[in-house]
N, C-alpha and C positions, 0 to 999 in steps of 0.2 A: 171509289172506295178502295183504299190500299189494304194490304194483308192485315196489318195491325188493326185497322178499323173494323174489318170483317170479324176478326176473332173477338174483339171487344163487343161488337154487336151481338154475336152468338151467345157470349157469356151473359150479357144483360138480358137478352130475350129468354134465357133459360133460368134466370134468377141466380146466376153464379157470379155476379159482378164483384163479389168480395175477393175473388181469386185473380182479378186483373193485375194487381201489383205483383203477385206471385208469378204469373205468366210473364210479365214484363221482366222481372228480376232474372228469370230463367231463360229469357229470349225465346219464348214459345208463342210467337205471334204470327205463325204460319199454319193455316189449316192443313196443308199437305203433311207437315211435320207432325201435327197433332193427331192426324188420322192414323199414324203408325204407333202411337203411344199406347201402352198397356195400363191396366189398373195399378200394377206394381210401380211403374214409372211415375204415375201421378202421385202415388204414395211417397216415393223417394223425394219428390220436390216439395212435399209438405202438405199434401191434401189428405188429411186424416180421416175425413168422413167417407166411409165405404160407399154410401149411397151416391154421394157426389162424384166419386171416382167412377162408379159404374155409369152414371149419367154422362160424364164427360167422354168416356170411351164410346158410348152409344151415339152421342151427339155428333162426334167428329168422324165416326166410321160409317154412319148410316148412308151417306150419299155415295161413298166409294163402293159400298156393297151393291147398292142399287145400280150403279153404272156397270159394275162387273156382271151382274145378272142380265142386264139389258144387252151388253156386248155378247155374252154367251148365247142368249136367245137369238140374236141377229145372226151369229155365226152358224148356229144350228139350223135355222131356217134357210140360210144361203146354201149350206151343205145339202140339205134335203132337196132344195130346188135343183141344184146341180145334179144330184143323183137321179132325180125324177126325169129331167130333160135329157140325160145321157142314157136313160133306160136301165140304169143300175138299181134304182130304188125297188122296182118290182122283184128283181132277183134277190136283193138283200132281204126284203120282207119274206120271201119264200124261204130263204136260208134261216131267218130268225124263227119261223114257224117250225122248221125241222129241228133246230137246236133247242128250242124251248126257252123258258124264263131266264135262269141265271146265266147260261152260256150266251144267250142273245144279248143280254145287258153287257157282258164282258166284251163281246164282239163290237158292240156300238162304241163302248169306251175306247177300245183299241183303235177303231177307225177314226174316231174324233182326234185322238192323239196323233195318229199317223198322218192324217191329212192336215192337222192344225200346225204341225211343226215345219 
C-alpha cells in the first residue's frame, strides 16, 4: 500500500472520506506530512468543521506520540540500567533523598539532557 492509499484508508476508516478530494487537491497524501499539521492548517485548506479538524489532528498525531513515549521510556530504562551497573544509581538515589522533591526532579531532568545529547 503506497502513501496515498494509506491516507485514503485512514480517512475512510474514520468516516472522513468526503475530504479525500480536498487532500488530493492540496497534495496531502503523506501521513508524515499530515502528522505535522495543526487545526489551523486544516482550516486553511477548507475543512470548516471544527470537530473534523480536531479528529484529523488526533488521528494523524496519535501514532507519532506513542512512538515518542516508547522511545523515551526505552532511553530512561537504558539510562537507569547503566547507572545501576556502574554503581552510580545508589549514589544518585541518596542524593535525591537529600535534595528532596523539586530539586531532585530538576536534577533528573538535567541528567537526562546531559547524557541524552
